[in-house]
C-alpha positions as CSV (number, residue, x, y, z in Angstrom):
1,M,126.7,104.1,108.6
2,P,123.5,106.1,108.2
3,G,120.2,104.3,108.4
4,R,119.2,103.3,104.9
5,W,116.2,101.6,103.5
6,P,117.3,98.2,102.1
7,A,117.2,97.8,98.4
8,G,115.4,94.8,96.9
9,A,113.4,94.2,100.0
10,S,109.8,93.4,100.4
11,G,106.8,95.1,101.8
12,W,104.7,93.4,104.6
13,R,101.5,92.9,102.7
14,P,101.0,89.1,102.7
15,S,100.9,87.1,99.5
16,I,101.6,83.5,98.6
17,A,104.5,81.9,97.0
18,I,103.8,78.3,95.8
19,L,106.5,75.8,95.6
20,G,105.2,72.4,94.5
21,T,102.5,71.5,97.0
22,V,103.9,73.8,99.7
23,I,102.0,77.0,100.1
24,A,104.5,79.3,101.8
25,L,104.2,82.7,103.4
26,G,105.6,85.3,100.9
27,L,105.8,89.1,100.6
28,T,105.1,91.4,97.7
29,L,108.4,92.7,96.3
30,A,109.0,96.4,96.0
31,A,110.7,97.2,92.7
32,G,113.8,99.3,92.1
33,E,117.2,100.1,93.6
34,V,117.9,102.4,96.5
35,N,120.3,105.2,95.5
36,P,123.2,105.3,98.0
37,G,123.0,109.1,98.2
38,G,120.9,111.1,100.7
39,A,121.5,112.7,104.0
40,A,123.5,111.1,106.7
41,K,121.5,110.2,109.9
42,P,122.4,108.9,113.3
43,D,123.4,105.2,113.4
44,N,120.4,104.3,115.6
45,C,117.8,105.1,113.0
46,A,116.2,101.7,112.3
47,A,115.8,100.5,108.8
48,A,113.5,97.7,107.9
49,P,112.8,96.0,104.5
50,G,110.0,97.0,102.1
51,I,107.6,99.8,101.9
52,K,108.2,102.2,104.8
53,P,105.7,102.1,107.7
54,L,102.7,104.4,107.5
55,I,103.0,107.6,109.6
56,R,100.8,107.0,112.7
57,G,99.7,109.3,115.5
58,L,99.7,113.0,115.8
59,V,102.0,115.0,113.5
60,D,103.7,118.3,114.2
61,R,103.5,121.0,111.6
62,G,106.5,122.7,110.1
63,T,109.2,121.6,112.5
64,S,111.6,118.7,113.2
65,P,111.8,117.0,115.6
66,P,108.1,117.0,116.7
67,A,107.0,118.5,120.0
68,A,106.8,116.3,123.1
69,G,104.0,113.9,122.9
70,L,103.7,114.0,119.1
71,D,104.8,111.2,116.8
72,A,106.0,112.6,113.5
73,S,106.8,115.9,111.7
74,S,105.5,117.4,108.5
75,V,107.9,119.8,106.8
76,N,107.1,122.2,103.9
77,V,110.1,122.8,101.7
78,P,110.0,125.4,98.8
79,W,111.3,124.2,95.5
80,S,113.2,127.5,95.3
81,A,115.1,126.4,98.5
82,L,116.1,123.1,97.0
83,E,117.2,124.3,93.5
84,P,117.6,128.1,93.9
85,T,119.7,128.7,90.8
86,G,119.5,125.7,88.6
87,P,119.1,121.9,88.5
88,G,120.6,119.9,91.3
89,L,119.8,119.8,95.0
90,V,121.9,122.2,97.1
91,A,123.8,120.8,100.0
92,D,122.4,121.0,103.6
93,N,119.0,121.9,102.2
94,P,115.9,122.1,104.4
95,I,115.2,118.3,103.9
96,D,118.7,117.5,105.1
97,Q,118.3,119.7,108.1
98,A,115.0,118.1,109.0
99,I,116.5,114.7,108.8
100,A,119.5,115.7,111.0
101,A,117.1,117.1,113.6
102,S,114.5,114.4,113.4
103,D,116.0,112.0,116.0
104,C,114.7,109.2,113.9
105,T,111.1,110.3,114.0
106,P,109.1,109.9,110.7
107,L,109.0,112.8,108.3
108,R,106.3,113.8,105.8
109,I,107.9,116.0,103.1
110,R,105.9,118.5,101.1
111,V,107.8,120.3,98.4
112,L,106.0,123.5,97.5
113,A,105.9,124.3,93.8
114,G,103.3,126.9,92.6
115,M,104.2,130.2,94.1
116,D,107.5,128.8,95.3
117,T,108.8,127.9,91.8
118,P,112.4,129.0,91.3
119,A,112.9,132.0,89.1
120,W,115.1,130.0,86.7
121,V,112.2,127.5,86.1
122,L,109.8,130.4,85.4
123,A,112.2,131.8,82.8
124,L,112.5,128.4,81.0
125,T,108.7,127.7,81.0
126,G,107.2,130.9,79.5
127,G,107.1,133.1,82.6
128,G,105.0,133.1,85.7
129,V,101.4,133.7,86.5
130,P,100.4,136.4,89.0
131,V,98.0,134.9,91.6
132,T,96.8,135.6,95.1
133,N,96.5,133.0,97.8
134,P,92.8,133.0,98.7
135,Y,93.6,131.9,102.3
136,S,96.3,134.5,103.3
137,D,95.5,137.1,100.6
138,T,99.2,137.0,99.7
139,P,100.1,137.8,96.1
140,G,102.9,135.9,94.2
141,I,104.1,134.5,90.9
142,A,103.3,130.8,90.2
143,G,104.6,128.5,87.5
144,R,102.7,127.2,84.5
145,F,102.4,123.8,86.1
146,W,100.1,122.4,83.3
147,T,102.7,122.8,80.6
148,A,105.0,120.0,79.4
149,E,108.1,122.2,79.9
150,Y,107.3,122.8,83.5
151,G,106.5,119.1,84.0
152,V,109.9,118.0,82.7
153,L,111.7,120.3,85.2
154,Y,109.5,119.2,88.1
155,D,109.9,115.6,87.2
156,D,113.7,116.1,87.2
157,L,113.5,117.5,90.7
158,E,111.4,114.6,91.9
159,S,113.8,112.1,90.4
160,E,116.7,113.8,92.3
161,L,114.7,113.8,95.5
162,A,113.9,110.1,95.2
163,A,117.5,109.2,94.4
164,A,118.6,111.1,97.5
165,Y,115.9,110.2,100.0
166,D,113.9,107.1,98.9
167,G,116.5,105.0,100.8
168,D,116.3,107.2,103.9
169,A,114.4,105.5,106.8
170,D,113.2,108.9,108.2
171,I,111.4,110.1,105.0
172,A,108.2,108.1,105.4
173,E,106.1,110.0,103.0
174,F,106.4,112.4,100.0
175,V,103.5,114.6,99.1
176,V,103.0,115.4,95.4
177,S,102.7,119.1,94.5
178,R,103.6,119.8,90.9
179,C,100.0,120.8,90.0
180,A,99.5,123.1,93.0
181,L,99.5,126.9,93.2
182,F,99.5,127.9,96.9
183,Y,100.0,124.8,99.1
184,P,100.5,121.1,98.2
185,E,96.7,121.0,97.4
186,P,96.6,120.5,93.7
187,F,92.8,120.7,93.4
188,I,92.6,124.3,94.6
189,L,92.9,127.1,92.0
190,G,91.7,130.0,94.1
191,T,88.8,130.5,91.7
192,S,87.0,132.7,94.3
193,I,89.4,135.5,93.2
194,A,88.6,136.8,89.7
195,S,92.1,138.0,89.0
196,N,93.4,134.4,89.5
197,D,90.9,133.1,87.0
198,T,91.7,135.7,84.3
199,A,95.5,135.4,84.8
200,L,95.4,131.6,84.6
201,L,93.3,131.6,81.4
202,A,95.5,134.3,79.8
203,A,98.6,132.1,80.5
204,G,97.0,129.2,78.6
205,Y,95.5,127.2,81.4
206,T,92.9,124.6,80.4
207,T,91.0,122.0,82.5
208,A,92.2,119.3,80.2
209,A,95.9,120.2,80.7
210,D,95.3,120.5,84.4
211,Q,93.7,117.1,84.7
212,E,96.5,115.5,82.6
213,C,99.0,117.1,85.1
214,Q,97.1,115.5,88.0
215,K,97.5,112.0,86.5
216,E,101.2,112.6,85.5
217,E,102.2,113.7,89.0
218,I,100.8,110.4,90.5
219,D,102.4,108.3,87.8
220,T,105.8,110.0,88.2
221,A,105.8,109.6,91.9
222,G,105.0,105.9,91.6
223,E,107.9,105.5,89.1
224,D,110.5,107.5,91.1
225,W,109.8,106.4,94.7
226,H,109.9,102.7,95.4
227,Y,109.8,102.5,99.3
228,T,108.3,105.8,100.3
229,R,104.6,106.4,100.8
230,I,103.0,108.9,98.4
231,G,100.6,111.5,99.8
232,V,98.0,113.3,97.7
233,S,95.9,116.1,99.2
234,F,92.4,116.1,97.9
235,N,89.7,118.7,97.9
236,P,86.6,119.1,95.8
237,Y,88.2,119.9,92.4
238,Q,87.9,123.5,91.4
239,V,86.9,123.9,87.7
240,L,87.9,126.9,85.6
241,T,86.5,126.9,82.0
242,A,86.9,129.5,79.3
243,T,83.8,130.4,77.3
244,G,83.1,132.5,74.3
245,T,82.2,135.5,76.5
246,G,84.4,134.9,79.5
247,Y,84.7,132.0,81.8
248,T,82.8,129.8,84.4
249,T,83.9,128.3,87.7
250,G,82.6,125.4,89.6
251,V,83.3,122.4,91.7
252,D,83.6,118.8,90.4
253,V,83.7,116.4,93.3
254,A,83.1,113.4,91.0
255,Y,86.5,114.2,89.4
256,T,88.0,114.2,92.9
257,E,86.6,110.7,93.4
258,Q,88.0,109.6,90.1
259,M,91.5,110.8,91.1
260,M,91.4,109.2,94.5
261,A,90.5,106.0,92.8
262,Y,93.3,106.5,90.2
263,C,95.9,107.0,92.9
264,R,94.8,103.9,94.8
265,Y,94.6,101.9,91.6
266,E,98.1,102.9,90.5
267,L,99.9,102.9,93.8
268,G,97.9,100.5,96.0
269,S,98.4,101.1,99.7
270,R,101.4,103.3,99.0
271,C,98.9,106.0,98.1
272,V,97.8,107.9,101.2
273,L,94.5,109.8,100.6
274,E,94.8,113.1,102.4
275,N,92.8,116.2,103.1
276,D,94.1,119.3,104.9
277,S,90.9,121.0,105.9
278,I,89.2,119.0,108.8
279,R,87.5,120.8,111.6
280,D,84.6,120.3,114.0
281,P,81.9,120.5,113.1
282,I,82.9,119.1,109.8
283,S,79.8,120.8,108.3
284,G,81.5,124.1,108.9
285,L,83.5,123.6,105.7
286,P,82.6,126.1,103.0
287,S,81.2,123.5,100.5
288,A,78.7,120.7,101.0
289,T,80.7,118.7,98.5
290,Y,83.3,118.0,101.2
291,G,80.8,115.6,102.8
292,Q,80.5,113.7,99.5
293,M,84.3,113.6,99.1
294,Y,84.8,112.3,102.7
295,S,82.3,109.6,102.2
296,A,84.1,108.5,99.1
297,M,87.6,108.8,100.6
298,T,86.7,106.7,103.7
299,G,84.9,104.1,101.6
300,A,81.6,104.8,103.3
301,S,79.8,105.4,99.9
302,G,81.2,102.2,98.4
303,P,83.7,101.4,95.6
304,I,84.4,104.0,92.9
305,D,83.9,103.0,89.2
306,L,87.2,104.3,87.8
307,T,86.8,105.3,84.2
308,L,89.8,107.5,83.6
309,D,92.1,106.5,80.7
310,G,89.5,104.1,79.4
311,L,89.5,102.0,82.6
312,N,86.4,100.4,83.9
313,V,87.3,98.9,87.3
314,N,85.8,99.2,90.8
315,V,88.3,100.6,93.2
316,T,87.7,100.4,97.0
317,L,88.9,103.5,98.9
318,G,89.5,103.9,102.6
319,A,92.7,103.5,104.6
320,P,95.4,104.5,104.4
321,I,94.1,108.0,105.1
322,A,95.7,111.1,106.7
323,F,94.3,114.4,107.7
324,Q,95.5,117.9,108.5
325,T,93.4,120.1,110.7
326,A,92.5,123.6,109.7
327,V,94.5,126.4,111.3
328,E,93.8,127.2,115.0
329,G,91.2,129.9,114.2
330,N,89.1,127.6,112.0
331,V,89.5,124.2,113.7
332,G,86.5,124.6,116.0
333,D,86.3,121.9,118.7
334,F,89.9,120.6,118.6
335,W,89.0,117.3,120.4
336,G,86.0,116.7,118.3
337,T,88.1,117.2,115.2
338,L,90.5,114.5,116.3
339,E,87.7,112.1,117.2
340,W,86.1,112.7,113.8
341,A,89.5,111.8,112.1
342,R,89.8,108.6,114.1
343,E,86.2,107.5,113.4
344,N,87.0,108.0,109.7
345,H,90.0,105.7,110.0
346,A,92.8,108.2,109.7
347,S,96.3,106.8,110.5
348,S,97.5,110.3,111.5
349,V,96.3,113.9,112.0
350,E,98.6,116.9,111.5
351,L,97.9,119.4,114.2
352,P,97.9,123.2,114.0
353,L,101.1,125.1,114.7
354,D,102.7,124.4,118.0
355,G,101.2,126.4,120.9
356,T,97.8,127.0,119.2
357,Y,96.1,123.9,120.4
358,P,95.3,122.6,123.9
359,M,97.3,119.7,125.5
360,A,94.3,118.6,127.6
361,G,90.6,119.4,127.8
362,A,87.4,118.4,129.4
363,P,85.3,116.4,130.1
364,G,87.0,113.1,130.3
365,T,90.5,111.9,130.9
366,W,90.7,110.8,127.3
367,Q,91.1,114.4,126.3
368,T,94.9,114.5,126.4
369,I,97.3,114.5,123.6
370,A,99.1,111.4,124.9
371,E,95.8,109.4,125.1
372,V,94.5,110.5,121.8
373,A,97.8,109.7,120.1
374,Q,97.3,106.1,120.9
375,W,94.1,105.9,118.9
376,F,96.2,106.2,115.8
377,E,99.3,104.3,116.7
378,D,98.0,100.9,117.9
379,V,97.6,98.3,115.2
380,P,96.8,94.6,115.2
381,T,99.5,91.9,114.8
382,I,98.9,88.5,113.3
383,A,101.4,85.6,113.1
384,T,100.6,82.4,111.3
385,D,101.4,78.7,112.1
386,P,102.3,76.2,109.4
387,V,99.6,73.6,108.8
388,D,100.6,70.1,107.8
389,A,97.5,68.6,106.1
390,V,97.1,65.0,105.1
391,Q,94.7,64.4,102.2
392,G,91.5,62.8,103.5
393,T,92.3,63.7,107.2
394,S,90.6,66.6,108.9
395,T,92.7,69.5,110.0
396,A,90.4,70.1,113.0
397,G,92.2,71.7,115.9
398,A,95.3,72.6,114.0
399,P,96.6,76.1,115.2
400,V,96.5,78.6,112.3
401,A,97.3,82.0,113.8
402,Q,97.9,84.1,116.8
403,V,96.3,87.6,116.8
404,T,96.9,90.5,119.2
405,L,94.2,93.2,119.1
406,D,94.3,96.6,120.9
407,E,91.1,98.2,121.9
408,L,92.5,101.7,121.6
409,A,92.7,101.2,117.9
410,A,88.9,100.4,117.7
411,V,86.0,102.8,117.2
412,D,82.7,102.4,118.9
413,T,80.2,103.5,116.2
414,I,77.2,103.6,118.5
415,A,78.3,105.7,121.5
416,G,78.8,109.3,121.1
417,Y,81.5,111.9,121.6
418,G,84.5,110.8,123.6
419,D,84.0,107.0,123.3
420,V,86.8,106.1,121.0
421,G,88.6,103.1,122.3
422,S,86.8,103.1,125.6
423,V,84.8,99.9,125.3
424,P,85.9,96.3,124.8
425,F,85.6,94.3,121.6
426,D,82.4,92.4,121.7
427,S,83.1,89.4,119.5
428,V,86.1,88.1,117.6
429,S,85.8,85.5,114.9
430,A,87.8,84.1,112.0
431,V,87.4,82.8,108.5
432,I,90.0,80.5,106.9
433,T,90.2,80.2,103.1
434,W,92.0,77.0,102.1
435,P,94.1,76.4,99.0
436,T,91.1,74.8,97.3
437,G,89.3,78.2,97.4
438,E,86.8,76.9,100.0
439,S,86.2,79.1,103.0
440,Q,85.0,78.0,106.4
441,P,84.7,79.5,109.9
442,G,87.7,79.0,112.1
443,L,87.7,78.4,115.8
444,V,89.0,81.1,118.2
445,A,90.1,80.9,121.8
446,I,91.1,83.6,124.3
447,G,93.2,82.5,127.2
448,S,92.2,79.1,128.5
449,S,88.8,79.2,126.9
450,P,88.0,76.2,124.6
451,P,88.0,77.0,120.9
452,A,84.6,78.2,119.6
453,G,83.1,80.0,116.6
454,S,83.6,83.3,118.4
455,A,85.1,84.6,121.6
456,I,84.5,87.7,123.8
457,C,87.4,89.9,124.7
458,G,87.3,91.2,128.2
459,D,87.7,94.7,129.5
460,Q,91.5,94.6,129.3
461,R,93.2,96.7,126.7
462,W,95.0,93.9,124.9
463,C,93.2,90.8,123.6
464,D,95.3,87.8,122.5
465,V,93.4,85.4,120.2
466,V,94.5,82.0,119.0
467,V,92.8,80.8,115.7
468,Y,92.4,77.1,115.1
469,S,91.1,75.2,112.0
470,G,87.5,74.2,112.3
471,G,88.2,71.1,110.4
472,F,89.0,70.9,106.6
473,T,89.7,67.8,104.7
474,F,91.8,68.1,101.5
475,P,90.5,66.0,98.6
476,E,92.8,63.6,96.7
477,E,93.8,66.1,94.0
478,P,96.5,68.6,93.2
479,V,96.5,71.7,95.4
480,T,96.8,75.2,94.0
481,G,96.1,78.7,95.3
482,P,96.6,80.5,98.6
483,A,95.6,79.7,102.1
484,S,94.7,82.7,104.3
485,V,93.1,83.6,107.6
486,A,91.0,86.7,108.1
487,I,89.9,88.1,111.5
488,A,86.6,89.9,112.0
489,V,85.9,92.1,115.0
490,A,82.3,93.1,115.2
491,A,78.9,92.9,117.0
492,G,77.2,95.3,119.3
493,G,78.2,98.3,117.2
494,M,82.0,97.8,117.3
495,V,83.7,98.3,114.0
496,Y,87.5,97.6,113.6
497,T,89.2,99.0,110.6
498,P,93.0,98.9,110.3
499,D,94.6,102.2,109.2
500,D,97.1,101.0,106.6
501,G,94.6,99.7,104.1
502,V,95.4,96.0,104.9
503,D,92.8,93.8,106.5
504,I,93.6,91.8,109.6
505,S,94.6,88.8,107.6
506,A,97.7,86.8,106.7
507,S,98.8,84.0,104.5
508,V,99.1,80.6,106.1
509,P,101.9,78.2,105.2
510,V,100.2,74.9,104.3
511,T,101.9,71.6,103.3
512,V,99.5,69.2,101.7
513,I,100.7,65.7,102.3
514,P,99.3,62.9,100.0
515,A,97.6,60.2,102.0
516,P,99.7,57.1,101.7
517,L,98.8,54.1,99.6
518,T,99.5,50.6,101.0
519,L,99.8,47.5,98.8
520,E,98.2,44.8,100.9
521,S,98.7,41.9,98.5
522,L,100.1,41.1,95.0
523,S,99.8,37.7,93.3
524,V,101.0,36.8,89.8
525,V,100.1,33.2,88.8
526,P,101.3,31.7,85.6
527,A,99.0,29.2,83.8
528,K,100.1,25.6,83.9
529,A,99.8,24.9,80.2
530,A,100.0,28.2,78.4
531,P,102.2,31.3,78.3
532,T,99.7,33.4,80.2
533,V,99.6,34.9,83.7
534,R,96.8,36.2,86.0
535,L,97.6,39.2,88.3
536,S,95.5,40.1,91.3
537,A,96.3,42.7,93.9
538,R,94.6,44.7,96.7
539,F,95.6,48.1,98.2
540,E,94.4,50.5,100.8
541,D,94.3,54.3,100.7
542,A,94.7,56.2,104.0
543,D,92.3,58.8,102.5
544,P,88.8,57.6,103.3
545,L,87.4,59.8,100.6
546,G,89.3,57.9,97.8
547,V,87.2,56.5,95.0
548,A,88.2,54.0,92.2
549,A,88.5,56.8,89.6
550,D,91.2,58.4,91.7
551,Y,93.8,55.7,90.9
552,T,96.0,55.0,87.9
553,V,97.3,51.4,87.8
554,R,100.1,50.4,85.4
555,I,101.5,46.9,85.1
556,T,104.8,46.2,83.3
557,W,105.0,42.5,82.4
558,G,108.8,42.2,81.9
559,D,108.7,41.5,78.2
560,G,108.7,45.1,77.2
561,S,104.9,45.5,77.3
562,S,102.7,47.3,79.8
563,T,99.0,47.5,80.6
564,S,96.9,50.2,82.3
565,V,93.9,48.9,84.2
566,S,91.2,50.2,86.4
567,T,90.4,49.4,90.0
568,T,87.3,48.1,91.8
569,P,86.2,48.6,95.4
570,S,87.1,45.8,97.7
571,G,86.1,46.1,101.3
572,S,87.8,49.1,102.8
573,G,90.2,49.2,99.8
574,F,90.5,48.5,96.1
575,A,91.2,45.5,93.9
576,V,93.2,45.1,90.7
577,A,92.9,42.2,88.3
578,A,94.6,41.6,84.9
579,T,95.8,38.9,82.6
580,H,98.7,38.8,80.1
581,R,99.8,36.4,77.3
582,Y,103.6,36.1,76.6
583,R,105.0,35.2,73.2
584,R,107.5,32.8,74.7
585,A,108.5,31.0,77.9
586,G,111.0,32.3,80.3
587,S,111.6,34.2,83.5
588,E,110.0,37.7,83.9
589,L,109.7,40.4,86.5
590,V,106.2,41.8,86.8
591,T,105.8,45.2,88.5
592,L,102.5,46.9,89.6
593,T,102.5,50.7,90.3
594,I,99.5,52.5,91.7
595,T,99.3,56.3,91.7
596,D,96.5,58.4,93.0
597,T,95.5,61.9,91.9
598,G,97.1,63.4,95.0
599,G,100.5,62.1,94.1
600,A,100.9,59.1,96.4
601,T,102.2,55.9,95.0
602,A,102.5,52.2,96.0
603,S,104.2,49.5,94.0
604,G,105.3,45.9,94.2
605,S,107.0,43.3,92.0
606,E,107.0,39.5,91.6
607,S,109.3,37.2,89.6
608,I,107.5,34.5,87.6
609,S,108.4,31.6,85.2
610,V,106.4,31.5,82.1
611,R,105.9,28.0,80.6
């Protein structure tokens, strides 16, 4: 049986499911069904539930399987090779071939539209547009991607792709490309070539239609693919605007920021923010606006105020991020390019074509492909322990989580070139947020060291940390909301940022147990000469924080009537007193029930004879 991605399974991002007073570890469900179609793969291809793992490490370009020492493959597939004569994926297409050759390594699939639009699609959508690739100076005919007719046919293609491959464990990422002309880079129009500009405008291109296309391709990808990551390649958006006397061109990096935020807002961590232009020095890029875009993409410039479609929300960008280097002739310092990518929290870097980059360099033993690949692959793990908390009793010392950190996944932001992953973590600490919403520092311990507010990892590569509760006391009230633990790795210039967009945190299963009530005494004394009784009782609460207002006391007198009374403090406990007059003499069973706000109860009964 081929390796398939299980339907109805959940992603690993932690969330909380609340059942009564038990806060249990849960997982966010991924919607949709997995189509049973798709290419057959070797039986040993592992399939796990939920959103497919992020591609990590160094990615080979244009071939499957990747070269030795690399971790994944990126394959460009022309639309015309998938549907050469009409709708419907052809058998044994380039995606099927890449899967068959992959040997279970992850694949990033880029379907090329634009100049690779099938002739039958051009015929159905008003004809093609003559354009020239500004990077290769290659002429071709591109589709009118901004039109509704073109959008319908591309969306049909994507729906077929998702039905065939969303359940395939090898296809880790699909890169959107409907709105692109030359490569799967939809923000590049090639406006530096005047003939491109005039041809696009003559074919009916408008900025408004283009920008609607950009949103639609993200929306469609989110609807069609349920388990596969969605990559979007961003550049400073090239603007082409018709005027009364001709046209103008320009760059709108603010729009790029809006679309990055839109992708992350719509798809969450399934949206992989990408750029295919990195080099060293990064300032060698042709436009200074790239620096502004990278600052927004990595989150360095702060949240983006997303205002598209009438929205008004702050969206935090950053990981997951993936980069592709420039071609060998433009990449500059190859090792510096890789280090820049890691320092900007990329989970993967797609390399130039095989044979055009070095396998080792100098100075420093870190300059090898094998060593650098580990910068991107190693991720933290965190496992939580269930906490049983009794109301009114401190949770101090209760184990909460075990965390394993890998120094090679950290970035030293003080030291210079070549110091990624080469120094130990300085300080590890934790914050625990309890179901009440209150946060407090946790205690951490490494090895046999006693728990403390922070701990120092040594010079070993791996650092195993145990997190303990610093001591929280649950009040005597109903419990709602999640419990979580978050790990901070900082101090002395060390900054740790996971690459999949999820912080080093997890939900903690917590069972809140009501502190028991104990009825110490109960006395019901009938009057000697009248049909009245006097009740007195005393009870203790194991919760030392209990106050008289926490308790509800109900007395049933046995004659069909009942009374609710308040309590008063009495030593270390509380007292109850009440009287009752009966209408007639007889034998009655008097029952006292005490309930606190946390749900604990205590009760007692006494039979009496009323005169």
